[in-house]
C-alpha positions as CSV (number, residue, x, y, z in Angstrom):
1,X,-3.6,-9.1,-32.4
2,X,-0.7,-6.8,-33.4
3,X,-0.7,-2.9,-32.3
4,X,2.3,-0.6,-33.6
5,X,3.5,2.8,-32.7
6,X,5.8,4.7,-34.2
7,X,9.2,4.7,-32.4
8,X,12.5,4.0,-34.1
9,X,16.3,2.9,-33.0
10,X,18.6,5.6,-33.4
11,X,21.9,5.0,-35.2
12,X,24.1,5.4,-32.1
13,X,22.5,2.9,-29.7
14,X,18.6,2.8,-29.1
15,X,17.0,6.3,-28.4
16,X,13.9,7.8,-28.5
17,X,13.5,11.9,-28.4
18,X,13.1,13.2,-24.9
19,X,9.3,14.8,-24.3
20,X,8.1,17.1,-22.0
21,X,4.6,17.7,-20.1
22,X,3.7,21.4,-20.1
23,X,0.6,23.5,-18.2
24,X,-2.2,25.1,-19.8
25,X,-2.6,28.9,-19.5
26,X,-4.0,29.9,-16.1
27,X,-7.4,31.2,-17.9
28,X,-7.9,27.6,-19.5
29,X,-6.9,26.1,-15.9
30,X,-9.9,28.2,-14.7
31,X,-12.7,26.8,-17.5
32,X,-11.8,23.5,-16.7
33,X,-12.0,23.4,-13.0
34,X,-8.8,21.6,-12.8
35,X,-5.2,21.7,-13.6
36,X,-5.4,20.4,-17.1
37,X,-2.0,19.3,-18.9
38,X,-0.7,17.9,-22.2
39,X,0.0,14.0,-22.1
40,X,3.5,12.1,-23.2
41,X,1.5,8.5,-24.4
42,X,4.2,5.8,-24.8
43,X,4.1,2.4,-25.7
44,X,6.3,-0.7,-27.7
45,X,6.5,0.1,-31.2
46,X,4.8,-3.3,-31.8
47,X,2.6,-5.3,-29.5
48,X,1.8,-9.3,-30.7
49,X,-1.3,-10.5,-28.7
50,X,-2.8,-13.8,-28.6
51,X,-2.6,-17.8,-27.7
52,X,0.5,-19.3,-29.4
53,X,1.9,-15.9,-30.6
54,X,5.3,-17.0,-28.9
55,X,5.8,-19.2,-32.7
56,X,5.5,-15.7,-34.3
57,X,9.0,-14.2,-32.7
58,X,10.9,-15.0,-35.9
59,X,8.7,-12.9,-37.8
60,X,8.7,-10.3,-35.2
61,X,12.2,-10.3,-35.3
62,X,12.2,-10.1,-38.7
63,X,9.7,-6.9,-39.2
64,X,12.4,-5.2,-36.9
65,X,15.6,-5.9,-38.7
66,X,17.1,-8.0,-36.0
67,X,18.6,-10.9,-36.1
68,X,21.1,-11.6,-33.3
69,X,19.2,-12.0,-29.6
70,X,20.7,-12.1,-25.9
71,X,17.7,-13.7,-24.3
72,X,17.4,-12.8,-20.9
73,X,15.6,-15.0,-18.5
74,X,16.3,-17.2,-15.1
75,X,17.2,-20.7,-14.3
76,X,13.4,-21.6,-13.5
77,X,12.5,-21.0,-17.6
78,X,15.6,-23.0,-18.7
79,X,14.9,-26.1,-16.2
80,X,11.2,-26.1,-16.6
81,X,11.7,-26.4,-20.8
82,X,9.6,-23.1,-20.8
83,X,12.1,-21.5,-22.5
84,X,12.0,-23.9,-25.6
85,X,8.7,-22.3,-26.3
86,X,11.0,-19.1,-27.4
87,X,14.4,-21.0,-28.7
88,X,12.3,-23.4,-30.6
89,X,11.1,-21.2,-33.4
90,X,13.8,-18.9,-33.7
91,X,16.3,-22.0,-34.3
92,X,14.0,-23.1,-37.2
93,X,14.0,-19.9,-38.6
94,X,18.0,-19.9,-38.4
95,X,18.3,-17.2,-35.8
96,X,21.1,-17.9,-33.1
97,X,20.3,-16.9,-29.7
98,X,22.6,-17.1,-26.4
99,X,21.1,-16.9,-23.5
100,X,21.8,-15.2,-20.1
101,X,19.9,-17.1,-17.3
102,X,21.3,-15.6,-14.1
103,X,18.1,-13.0,-13.4
104,X,17.2,-13.6,-10.0
105,X,14.1,-12.2,-8.4
106,X,14.4,-8.8,-7.7
107,X,17.0,-8.0,-9.8
108,X,20.0,-6.7,-8.3
109,X,22.8,-4.2,-9.7
110,X,25.2,-7.0,-9.4
111,X,23.3,-9.5,-11.8
112,X,22.8,-6.2,-14.2
113,X,26.9,-5.8,-14.6
114,X,27.2,-9.9,-15.1
115,X,24.4,-9.2,-18.0
116,X,26.4,-6.1,-19.3
117,X,29.4,-8.2,-19.3
118,X,27.6,-11.2,-21.3
119,X,26.4,-8.5,-23.7
120,X,29.9,-7.3,-24.8
121,X,31.7,-8.8,-27.5
122,X,28.5,-11.0,-29.0
123,X,27.7,-9.1,-31.7
124,X,24.4,-9.1,-30.3
125,X,21.8,-6.8,-32.2
126,X,18.6,-6.7,-29.4
127,X,17.7,-8.1,-25.8
128,X,14.6,-10.8,-25.4
129,X,13.5,-10.5,-21.8
130,X,11.3,-13.8,-21.5
131,X,10.1,-14.8,-17.7
132,X,8.1,-12.9,-15.7
133,X,8.9,-9.1,-14.6
134,X,12.4,-9.9,-13.4
135,X,14.0,-10.9,-16.6
136,X,12.0,-8.5,-18.5
137,X,13.0,-5.8,-15.7
138,X,16.8,-7.1,-15.9
139,X,17.0,-7.1,-20.1
140,X,16.0,-3.4,-20.0
141,X,18.4,-2.3,-16.9
142,X,21.1,-4.2,-19.1
143,X,20.5,-2.5,-22.2
144,X,20.3,1.1,-20.2
145,X,23.4,0.3,-18.6
146,X,25.6,-1.2,-21.5
147,X,24.9,2.5,-23.1
148,X,26.4,4.4,-20.0
149,X,28.5,2.1,-18.3
150,X,29.2,3.3,-14.4
151,X,27.2,2.1,-11.8
152,X,22.8,1.7,-11.8
153,X,22.1,4.1,-9.2
154,X,23.2,7.0,-11.6
155,X,20.4,6.1,-13.2
156,X,17.3,5.9,-10.5
157,X,14.6,8.5,-10.3
158,X,14.5,11.4,-10.7
159,X,17.0,10.7,-13.1
160,X,15.9,10.1,-16.8
161,X,17.3,6.7,-18.3
162,X,16.5,7.9,-21.8
163,X,18.8,5.8,-23.9
164,X,19.6,2.4,-24.1
165,X,22.6,0.4,-26.1
166,X,20.1,-2.4,-28.1
167,X,16.5,-2.6,-28.2
168,X,14.3,-4.9,-25.8
169,X,11.4,-7.5,-27.1
170,X,9.5,-8.7,-24.0
171,X,7.5,-12.0,-23.7
172,X,6.2,-12.2,-20.5
173,X,5.1,-15.6,-19.0
174,X,3.2,-14.2,-16.0
175,X,0.3,-12.0,-16.0
176,X,1.8,-9.7,-13.7
177,X,3.9,-6.9,-13.5
178,X,2.9,-5.6,-16.9
179,X,6.7,-4.6,-17.6
180,X,6.2,-5.6,-21.2
181,X,4.4,-2.6,-21.8
182,X,6.2,0.1,-19.6
183,X,9.0,2.4,-19.3
184,X,10.2,1.5,-15.7
185,X,12.3,-1.1,-14.6
186,X,13.5,-2.0,-10.9
187,X,17.0,-2.9,-9.5
188,X,18.1,-3.6,-6.1
189,X,21.4,-1.4,-5.1
190,X,23.1,-4.1,-3.0
191,X,25.4,-2.1,-1.5
192,X,22.7,0.6,0.0
193,X,20.0,-2.7,0.0
194,X,17.4,0.1,-1.8
195,X,14.9,-1.1,-4.5
196,X,15.6,1.9,-7.3
197,X,12.7,2.8,-9.7
198,X,14.6,3.4,-13.1
199,X,12.2,5.4,-15.5
200,X,12.6,6.6,-18.7
201,X,12.4,6.0,-22.5
202,X,15.7,3.9,-22.7
203,X,13.6,1.1,-20.4
204,X,10.7,1.1,-23.2
205,X,11.1,-2.3,-25.0
206,X,10.9,-2.1,-29.2
207,X,8.1,-4.7,-29.3
208,X,6.3,-7.1,-26.7
209,X,4.8,-10.8,-27.4
210,X,1.9,-11.5,-24.9
211,X,0.9,-15.0,-24.9
212,X,-1.1,-16.3,-22.3
213,X,-0.8,-20.0,-23.0
214,X,2.7,-19.1,-21.1
215,X,0.9,-18.3,-18.2
216,X,-0.9,-22.1,-18.1
217,X,1.1,-24.3,-15.2
218,X,1.6,-21.2,-12.8
219,X,1.4,-21.8,-9.5
220,X,-1.8,-20.7,-7.2
221,X,0.3,-18.8,-5.4
222,X,2.2,-16.9,-8.4
223,X,-1.4,-16.8,-9.8
224,X,-2.4,-14.4,-6.9
225,X,0.9,-12.7,-6.3
226,X,0.6,-11.3,-9.8
227,X,-2.7,-10.8,-10.5
228,X,-3.2,-8.8,-7.5
229,X,-0.1,-6.9,-8.6
230,X,-1.9,-6.4,-11.9
231,X,-4.5,-4.9,-10.1
232,X,-2.9,-2.6,-7.9
233,X,-1.4,-1.3,-11.3
234,X,-4.5,-0.2,-12.6
235,X,-6.3,1.0,-9.6
236,X,-3.2,3.2,-9.1
237,X,-2.8,4.4,-12.4
238,X,-6.5,5.3,-12.2
239,X,-6.7,7.3,-9.0
240,X,-2.9,8.5,-9.5
241,X,-3.1,12.4,-9.6
242,X,-1.3,12.1,-12.6
243,X,-4.1,10.2,-14.6
244,X,-5.1,11.4,-18.0
245,X,-8.0,10.3,-20.5
246,X,-5.7,7.8,-22.3
247,X,-4.6,5.8,-18.6
248,X,-7.8,5.8,-17.6
249,X,-9.1,4.1,-20.3
250,X,-6.7,1.3,-20.2
251,X,-6.9,1.1,-16.2
252,X,-10.6,1.0,-16.5
253,X,-10.6,-2.2,-19.0
254,X,-7.9,-3.7,-16.7
255,X,-9.6,-3.8,-13.7
256,X,-12.9,-4.8,-15.4
257,X,-10.6,-7.7,-17.0
258,X,-9.0,-8.6,-13.5
259,X,-12.0,-8.0,-11.8
260,X,-13.9,-10.9,-13.4
261,X,-11.1,-13.1,-13.6
262,X,-8.5,-13.2,-11.0
263,X,-10.7,-15.6,-8.6
264,X,-11.3,-17.9,-11.2
265,X,-7.8,-18.1,-13.1
266,X,-6.7,-18.8,-9.0
267,X,-9.0,-21.4,-8.6
268,X,-9.5,-23.0,-11.8
269,X,-5.5,-22.5,-13.5
270,X,-6.7,-24.2,-16.7
271,X,-9.3,-21.9,-17.5
272,X,-8.1,-20.5,-20.8
273,X,-10.6,-17.4,-20.8
274,X,-9.6,-16.5,-17.4
275,X,-5.6,-17.0,-18.2
276,X,-6.5,-14.4,-21.5
277,X,-8.1,-12.0,-19.2
278,X,-5.8,-11.9,-17.2
279,X,-2.6,-11.6,-19.4
280,X,-4.4,-8.5,-21.3
281,X,-5.6,-7.1,-18.0
282,X,-1.6,-7.1,-17.0
283,X,-0.8,-5.7,-20.0
284,X,-3.3,-3.0,-20.2
285,X,-2.7,-1.9,-16.3
286,X,0.8,-1.9,-17.5
287,X,0.0,0.8,-20.4
288,X,-2.0,2.8,-18.1
289,X,0.7,2.9,-15.3
290,X,3.4,3.5,-17.8
291,X,1.3,6.7,-19.3
292,X,0.1,7.6,-15.9
293,X,1.7,6.5,-12.6
294,X,1.8,4.2,-9.8
295,X,1.1,5.6,-6.3
296,X,1.7,5.1,-2.5
297,X,1.6,1.2,-2.8
298,X,3.8,0.8,-5.1
299,X,6.4,3.6,-2.7
300,X,5.7,1.3,0.3
301,X,6.1,-2.1,-1.5
302,X,9.6,-1.8,-2.8
303,X,11.4,-1.5,0.6
304,X,9.2,-4.2,2.1
305,X,10.7,-6.2,-0.6
306,X,14.4,-5.0,-0.5
307,X,14.6,-5.8,3.3
308,X,12.4,-8.5,3.5
309,X,12.8,-10.2,0.4
310,X,8.9,-10.4,0.2
311,X,7.7,-10.6,-3.4
312,X,6.7,-7.7,-5.2
313,X,3.1,-8.8,-5.9
314,X,2.8,-9.8,-2.5
315,X,3.9,-7.4,-0.6
316,X,1.4,-4.7,-2.8
317,X,-1.2,-7.1,-1.8
318,X,-0.1,-6.8,2.0
319,X,-0.6,-3.1,1.4
320,X,-3.5,-2.5,-0.7
321,X,-6.5,-2.8,1.3
322,X,-5.2,-0.3,4.4
323,X,-3.9,2.1,1.8
324,X,-7.0,2.4,-0.3
325,X,-8.8,3.1,3.1
326,X,-6.1,5.8,3.7
327,X,-6.9,7.8,0.3
328,X,-10.5,6.9,0.2
329,X,-11.7,10.7,1.5
330,X,-9.2,12.5,-0.8
331,X,-10.6,10.6,-3.7
332,X,-13.7,9.1,-3.1
333,X,-15.4,9.3,-6.3
334,X,-12.3,8.0,-8.4
335,X,-12.0,4.9,-5.8
336,X,-15.9,4.4,-6.4
337,X,-15.5,4.4,-9.9
338,X,-12.8,1.7,-9.9
339,X,-14.9,-0.4,-7.4
340,X,-18.0,-0.8,-9.7
341,X,-15.4,-1.4,-12.5
342,X,-13.7,-4.2,-10.6
343,X,-17.1,-5.8,-9.3
344,X,-17.2,-4.6,-5.9
345,X,-20.0,-2.0,-6.3
346,X,-23.3,-2.2,-8.3
347,X,-23.6,0.3,-11.2
348,X,-26.1,2.1,-9.3
349,X,-24.0,2.6,-5.9
350,X,-23.4,6.0,-4.7
351,X,-19.8,7.2,-4.4
352,X,-19.3,7.0,-1.1
353,X,-20.9,3.4,-0.3
354,X,-19.2,2.0,-3.5
355,X,-15.9,3.5,-2.4
356,X,-16.2,1.8,1.0
357,X,-16.8,-1.3,-0.8
358,X,-13.8,-1.4,-2.4
359,X,-11.7,-1.4,0.4
360,X,-13.7,-4.2,1.9
361,X,-13.8,-6.0,-1.2
362,X,-10.0,-5.7,-1.8
363,X,-9.6,-7.0,2.0
364,X,-11.8,-10.1,0.9
365,X,-9.8,-10.8,-1.9
366,X,-6.8,-11.1,-0.1
367,X,-8.1,-13.7,2.1
368,X,-10.0,-15.4,-0.8
369,X,-6.6,-16.0,-2.3
370,X,-4.7,-16.4,0.9
371,X,-2.5,-13.3,1.1
372,X,-0.1,-14.0,4.2
373,X,0.5,-10.5,6.6
374,X,3.7,-9.6,7.2
375,X,3.7,-11.3,10.2
376,X,2.7,-14.5,8.8
377,X,5.2,-14.3,6.4
378,X,7.5,-15.0,8.9
379,X,9.0,-11.5,9.2
380,X,10.7,-11.0,12.3
381,X,9.0,-8.4,14.3
382,X,11.9,-6.6,15.9
383,X,13.6,-6.5,12.4
384,X,10.4,-4.9,10.9
385,X,10.2,-2.2,13.6
386,X,13.8,-1.3,13.5
387,X,13.2,-0.9,9.7
388,X,10.2,1.5,9.8
389,X,11.9,4.6,9.4
390,X,14.1,3.7,6.7
391,X,11.7,2.4,4.7
392,X,9.3,5.1,5.2
393,X,11.8,7.4,3.9
394,X,13.2,5.2,0.9
395,X,9.2,4.9,-0.2
396,X,9.2,8.9,0.1
397,X,12.2,9.1,-2.0
398,X,11.3,6.9,-4.8
399,X,8.6,9.9,-5.5
400,X,5.2,7.4,-5.9
401,X,3.9,8.6,-2.9
402,X,3.4,12.0,-3.8
403,X,1.0,10.7,-6.8
404,X,-1.5,9.6,-4.2
405,X,-4.6,10.9,-4.0
406,X,-3.9,11.7,-0.6
407,X,-0.2,12.3,0.0
408,X,1.3,11.2,3.3
409,X,4.2,12.4,5.6
410,X,6.8,10.3,6.6
411,X,5.0,9.6,10.1
412,X,2.0,8.5,8.4
413,X,3.9,5.8,6.0
414,X,5.1,4.5,9.3
415,X,1.7,4.3,10.7
416,X,0.4,2.4,7.7
417,X,3.2,-0.2,7.7
418,X,2.3,-0.7,11.6
419,X,-1.1,-1.2,10.7
420,X,-0.8,-3.8,8.0
421,X,1.5,-5.7,10.3
422,X,-0.8,-8.2,11.4
423,X,-3.4,-7.7,8.4
């Protein structure tokens, strides 16, 4: 399946036109009963979706007029041989690709700088991010930094990273971040020990190849963590204050697919239907939050990853039930719809009961998928307590908590961190 949108490379670097959101007249807001606004909708120019679609990567490059890619990946993709699934079709088509495989989990600014150095002088006309969210995020960040130079922190939110030196083609190998469909990338500032949210049109890839067959063989732990990460993307996109009808439709479909398939993919890793649903769900959730936003879970999750090196999906899972409970009273109707979509509540269940079942269902899902608490993960309790004020400060500074149905202050964020310590 192929989806296309109308975006194009500019002559000097890869650029997109800037866009803005405008408020309607007050009379219109009164008529609708809420603050309506126009929505700017963004997606890759081309998405190729389906089992075995990685074999068509030469055709994708040809359609886009590209011939000299730098493939950004990680050491596991190389050592496991999975990278050959990308390189072999390119070589058979006579396309010479180079490989940068120094990506690390939770990409750092130093790795991005090394990638920019690898890019220089190579005559490359595009980047291919092949792997989980980290290689794809790394490819996006390399393209942004190669355009501007300087330090990656110059692009962190609220700055708009709207320019990139080269287009990116994203090829996910996990049903996870949805990074293949978003205008975001996450990079750790190693000097400040801070995970930075980078957002803008420069982080929106030109194309994506979404092949669920690349997820066969994933360990159960990765399947669980990446699956809950995708579910968090969909849920937060739906309850976000920035939600819109376009993101709603994507988020609901993502929640239905993930809710029906995550446990099966975890317990039956060779189940093709479950793997396909999870991969589609991840991409749909990525499109949803890229056109809406994430919220409090992600704002609080990034500092946990930066300070204690907890995998991103796992830290989301640690937080999700408690933060959902925190927001229920402020957004019960939306949480209730989400609960029904995931399958935690039946269609006829009232909003109050359905919303409560959402929080209960998320707790049960964590138990079924063996998600550890911060304490069970092995974080030192004294170190955890000492970092709570700075983690709360960094969470608020990201801007994500302001999208939550219930917006917390720093003291409430600290209390939430304390509440999830033991699970």
